[in-house]
N, C-alpha and C positions, 0 to 999 in steps of 0.2 A: 869245380870239376876239371876235366881235361880240355885241352885245346891244341890247335896246331898253329904254326907260324903264319900260314896263309890266312887262317880264320881270324887271327889277332889283327892282321892288317886289313881284313876285309877283302883280300885278293880273290877275285873270281866269285865274290859273294856280295853283291850289292845290297842285299837285304841286311846282312850283318853290319855293313858299314852304316846303313841308314838307321839301324836300331840303336845306335849310340845315344839318340835323343828320345828313346822310347818313353812315352808318357808325358812329354813336354806339353805345356798348355796349348801351344799352337799346333800340335800334332807332328807327325814325322813327315819331313819333306817327301813329296811323291806318294803319300798315302792319305787315305781318309780314315777317320776313326768311327767306331760304332755309335752312330747317333750324332756325331759332330760334323762340322762342315769341313774341317781339315784344309790341307793345302791343295793346290791344283794337282790333278792326277798326272803321274808320270807313267812311262811305259811299264808294263807288267814285269815285275822282277823275276818271278818264277819262269815265265815263258821266254824271257829274253835269254835266259841261261841255256835252255835246252830246246828251243824251237817248239815248245808245246804250250798251248794256252792253259792257264790255270783253271779257268772255269770250264764246266762240262758243256759239250756241244748240244746236248739235249737229254731228255729223260732216258735212262738206260732201259734196254729191253726187259720185259717181264721175266724171261728165263734167267737173266743175270741177277735180278733182285731175289728171285726164289733161290738161286744157288748160294747167294750170300747169306740168306737166312738159314739155309740148310747147314752151311759151314758154321755159322754162329751156334746153331742148335747142337752140333756135334760137340763143341767146346763146352756149352752150357750144361747139356745133359751129362757129360762125362764127369763134371764136378759134383753131381748130386746122386746119380743113379747107382754108383758103386757102394755108397755108404750103407744102404739097407741090406746089402748082400754079404756084408763082412762075416757074420756068423757062419753062413754056408761056405764061404771061401776058406775061412780058417778051419772049419771042420773037414774040408776036403784036402787042403794043401798043408795044414799046420802053420806054424810060424806066428803064433799069437803075439809073441813079444815084439815083433817087428811089423805087424800089419799096418801100423799108422803110416809107414812109408809108402803104402799104396797111394796116399794122398800127398804126403810131404814130398816124395820123389817127383810126382807129377807137377806139383806147385813149383819146385825148384827149377825143373826143366823149362816150364813156361816162362817164369820170371827172368831167368838169366839170359834167355835167348831173345827176348823182346827187343832190346837195343840192336842186336845183331841183325835180326830180320828187318827192323825198321830201316837200317842203313842199306841193306841189300835191295829193298823195294825202291829206294831212291836211286840206286845205282843201276839195277837191271830191269826195273819196272815191277808193277804189282802182280801181273798175271803169272810169270814164271815162279815167283816166290809162293804165291797162293797155291798153284798146282803142286809144287814140291811139298808144301805143308800138308795139303789134303792127302797126297800120296803117302807121306810118312805117317800121318795119323792112321790111315787105313792099314798100313803094314803093322804098326804098333798094336792096333786093335786085333788083328788076326793073330799076332804072336801072343797077346794076352789070353785069347781064347784057347790057345794051345799050350799054355804054361803048365809045367809039370810039378813045380814047387813054388813056395812063396818067394824065394830069391829070384827065380825067373820071372814071376809075375811083376815084382817090383821093378826089375830091369826093363821089362817091356812097357810098364807104365811110364817110365822115364822116356822111352822112345815115343810113346804117345804124346808126352808133354813137349818133346822137341818139335813135333808137328803142330801141336796146339798153340805154341808160341807164334808160329807163322800165321795161323788162322786168326788168332785174336787181334793182333795188331794190323794185319793187312786188310782184313774186312773193314775195320774202322776207318782205315785210310781210304779205301775204295769208296766207302759211303760219302766221304768228303769230295773225292774226285768226280763221282758220277752225278751228284746232285748239286744244283745251285744253292746258294746260301739260304734263300728263303724257303727251300724245301727240305733242307737237312734235318730240321726237327722231326719231320714226318718219318724219314728212314731211321733216324736214331730212336724214335719212339717204337718203331717196329722191332728194332734190335732189342730194345728194353723189354718188349712184350715176349720176345723169344726167351730171354733170361727169366722173366717172371713165370712163363708157362713151364719152363724146365725146372724151376725151383719147386713148383707145386707137383708136377707130374713125375719128375725124376725119381724121388724116393719111392713113390707108389709103384711105378713101373719096375724099378729094381727089385722091390719086394715081391711083386707078382712073378717076375721071371725066375727069381731065386727059389720061390716056394713051389711053383707049378711047372717049371721047366728045368733049367739049370743055370747056375750063375754065369757059365760061359756065354750064354745067349746075350748077356748084358753087353759083351764086346762084339759078338757076332752081329748084333743089331746095327752097329756102326757101319758095317761093310756095305750094305746096299745104299745107305744114306750118303756115305763118303763117295762111293762110285758114281752115284747120280750127280752129286755136286761137282765132282771132277769132270764128268762128261759135259755138263752144262757150262761150266766155266771155260773149258777148252773149246767148245763149239760157239758160244755166244759172246764171250767177253773179248772185245777188240780194243787194244791200246794203240794210240798213234805211234808211228815209227820214231824212234828216238835218235837224236844226233849223237854219233859215236864220239864226238869231241868232248862231250860233257862227262863221259864215263871215266873215272879214275881207277887206280889200282885198289883192289879190295884189301882192307886192313885186317888180314887174317890174324896177325900177331895180337892186335888189339881185341879182336873177337875172342880169341882164346883166353886172353887175360881177363876180359870182362866175365866170361863164362866161369873161369876158375875162381876169380875173386868173389863174384856174386854167389857162386855155389858154396864156397867156404863160409861166407857170412850167413847165408840163410840156413845152412846146415847147423851152424852154431846156435842160431836163434831158435830153430825148430827143436833141437835136442837139449838145449840148456834148460835146466830146471825139470826135465823129464827123465832123460837117460842118465844125467849126472847133475850135481849142484852147479849153480851159476859161478861160484868162485872156485870150482875145481880146476885141476890141471887141464882136462880136455877142453873145457869152455874157454879158459884164458888162452890156451895154446891156439885154438881155432880162431879166436878173435884177433890175436896177435898176427897170425899168419895171414888173415884176410886184410889186415891193415898194411902189412908189408907188400902184399900183392897189389893193393890199391895204389901204393906209391909207385910200384913198377908200372902199372897200367897208365898212371898219369904221365910217367916219363915216356912210355912208348907212344901214347896218343899225341903228345906234344910234337913228336917228330914225324907222325904219320901225315901223308898228303891228304888222305880222306879218312879221318878218324871215325871209328864206330861211335864214340861218344864225343861229338864235336863241342868245343867250348861255347859256341854261340847258344846252345840250348840253355846254358845257365847265365850267360851274359845279357840276354834279352829279358827285360823285366817281365813281360807278359808270360813267356814260356816258363821262366823260373817260378813265378808266382803260382801258375796253374799246377806245375809239378809239385810244389810244396803243399798246395791245397788238396790235391788229389792224394798225396801221401797221407795227409791227415784223415781224408775220407776212408782210405783203406784201414787205418787204425781204428776209427770209431765204428766201422761196420762189423768189427769182431764182436761187439757187445750184442747187437740184435741177432746176428746170424749164428754165433757159436754158443753164447750163454743164455739167450732167451729160451731155447728149447729145454735146457737144463732147469731153468727157473720154473717153467711151466709144468714140468713133470715132478720135480723134487719138492717144490714149494706149493704149487697149486693142486698137485695130485692128478693132473691130466695124463691121459695115455699118449703114446707116440703120435697118433693121428691128431688129437686135440692140440698137442704142443706144436705140431707142424702147422696147423691152421692159425694158431696165434702169431707165429712168425711170418707166415706166407701172406697175410693181408698187406704187409708192406710192399710186396711185389705187385699188388693190384693197383695201388695209388701211385706208385713210382712212374710207370710209363704214361699214365694219364697226365700227371703233373708235368712230365718232360715234354709231352706233345703240346701242352698249353703254354709252356714257358716262352715260346717265341713271341706271344702277344705281350709279354712283360718286357723281355730284353729289347724288343724293337722300340719301346718307349723310354726305358731308363738305362739301357746298355747291358752288356754282358756281365761286367763286374758287379754292378749294383744288384742285378737279379740274383746272381750267385750269392752275394752277401746277404740278401734277404732270406734266401733258402737256408743257408748254413746258420744264420742267426736264429731262425725258427727251429732248426734242428737242435741247436744247443738248448733252447728252452724246453723242447719236447723231451730230450734226454734227461734233463734235470727233473722234469715232472715225474719221472719214474721213481725217484727217491721219495716222493710224497704219497705213493700208494700205501694203503693199509696192509698189514701182515696178518693173515694172508689176504691177497687181493682177490677180487672176482675175475674170472677169465676175460670178461669183456673189457676190463680196464687196461691191462697190458696190450690187448688186441687193438684197442682204440689208439694207444700210444704208437704201436707199430704202423697203423694206417696213416696217422698224421706224419710220422717220421718218413715214410715212403714219399708222401707228397712234398715234404720239405726238401728231401735229398734229390728228387727229380728236378726241382727248381734250381738246385745247386749244381748238379753234375753236368747236365746237358748244355747249358749256356757256356760253361767253361770249355767243353770239348769242341762245340761248334765255333766258339770264339777263337780259340787258339789255333784251330785248323784253318781259320779264315785269315790269319795273319801271315801265313807262309805260302810260298808257291809250291808247285808240284814237286820240284826237286828237293824240297825240305820237309814235305808233309809227312812222309813215312817215318823219318827220324823223330819229328816232333810228336806225332801220335804215339810212337813206341816209348818215348821218354815219359809221357804222361801215364801210360798204362804200367810201365815199369815202376814208377814211383808209387802208384796205387798198390801194386803187388807187394813191393817192399814194405809199405806202410802196413799192409795186412799181416805180413809175417812178423814185423816188429810188434804190432799190436797184439797178436796172438801170444807172443812170448811175454810181453809186458803185463797185459791184463790177466793172463793166467797166473803170473807171479803175485799180482795183487789179490786175486781170488784165494790162492793157496795161503797167503799170509793172513788174510782175514779169517778164514776157516780155522787155521792152526791156532790163532789167538783165541777164538771163541771156544775151541776144544780145551785149550790149556786152562781157561778161566771158568770152565763149566761148573755150575752149582749142583748139577745132578750126576749120578753115577750111570754107568752102562754105555757111555759113548765110545766110539772107536778111538783107539789110542794112537793111531797113525793116519796120516792123510791118505795113504794107499788103501786103507780100509773104509774110507768114507763112501766111495762109489758103490761098494758092495752093500753097505748099510742103506744107502739111498734107494737101491734097487728093491730092497725088501725091508722097509722100515718097521714092519710088524714084528721083526726079530728083536727090536729094541723096546725097552720100557717106554710107555707113552710120553713121560716127561723128557726122556732122552731124545725120542724121535722129534718132539716139538722143538727142542733146543737145536737139534741138527738142522731142521728146516729153517729156523730163524738164522742160523749161521750162514746157510747157503743164501738166504734172502739178503742178508747184510753184505755178503761177498758180491752178489750181483748188483746191489745198489752202488757199491764202490766202483765196480766196473763201469756202470753207466755214468758215474761221476767222471771217471777217466775219459770216457767217450765224449762227454760234454766238454771237457777241457780240450780235447782234440778239435772239436767243432769250434770252440772259441779261438784256438790257435789258427785254424783255417780262416776264420773271419778276420783276424788281425793281419794275416798275410794278404788277404784281398784288399783291406783298407790301407795298408801302409807299404806294401811291396808292389802289388799290381797297379798298372796305370789306370787312371780314371776312365779312359776310353781305350778300348782295344784297337790297335792300328790295323784295321781291316784293309786288305789290298783293294786298290781302287776298282779294278775290274769286277771283283766280287760284290762291292757295294753297288755298282751299276746293275749287276744281275738282280740284286735284291729289289731294286727300284723298278725293274722291268715288269 
């Protein structure tokens, strides 16, 4: 990735200089590792730079915690509540051919702004960035409710995403700022519970509002929640005064470059294989343009005094390994969240509610496992706990291929329940661990890089696994021994919606084709889990270099 000259020399960045021996058997000088004795504690790196202690002074006020959970609920609900209202939105505004950009546009905006907001929180503090993000999300929600056509609604969803990017990264960073190391699993489990509740309640709430009120209320509902979170943050969240000497110039050129490069790349991944073939001129042109822009961004960031994407994010083994592992997590999550509902409806014959329940059981075990993971990583360390979790996840994903055809609904539901438990054991130790290796002045950038990699992994996974599914179904249709099957992939969705229109033998063959496609997708997800396991075993240090003052907090 990119770097700057000062970062390469470790100038003004004692953590970067010390991390050149990250993962050495004796530990980093001046740090202690998670579970190891380490070297003698040196002065706190993060606090020395900006006059601010790295550890929290005490438990945050209840209104602050509530406001953070409200902010997380805004982002979590927005990713699920719109889906069930799409028929009503299209019926009112039109634009069926482009409605998928209601989700893709929002995802693009969130993903490409995460590194920018992460750097801004390290430069100006968490509170102003969070207030700006909530305010922008509120404005975007109001504009969405007032949209007059599909193009306007897509544009305003992008505005929402620009605010959502600030919310998602900054709230995760504040959770590490406000809670001592030993209590971070508790707040992270609460955040996971918010996501789990939103995953279950969002589609149902969206359907109720679209059916019995109007789809515009989906966005109007955000206004009081955002206003309450905005008021509570402004009133109750207090950050220590920051030394002006640590604040450098904002790398606006790098921010623009990251935004444009990331936007082009994700646009190519989202549209490739859908709007046009992968090997077509638009796909190749977009990928080439994003590669050229990436080279430009590298050049700009090397010269920047305070780069948006600093090189130390990838030079430190701990952060680089967590980034890669979280990218693999984003990729493998496409299988249960995107393709499991299709499998449940098309192969198992369940309705939308039943399909949602099969998938949502994963969100019940995930936060429970995450909350309990602290008892594991305090004994065996962050890396080993995450390795156990992702190893179990790989086996669970592989077990999906052993299900009979057709399976009974409880069988994939059990797999989802076990998968949530394994991934909770994987994700939370990595987030808590990597946030504990950096001081305040680097925590926002580090957290944003982790979330950015997960989002990019999700986008790459959606494109890659969709291509695998399409290829499998196309091959099964081409070699079909029975007549009456759809002649083109575009007709498969319509046939699956009403299989009674097909001859019985054709309908059975089509269900078997979809089942085979989902099996291949879960094999791909298992491969991603194995890749994450290899990264943890061979790239991540055996002991995470936790800052000494945070280790003392945990013992207190």
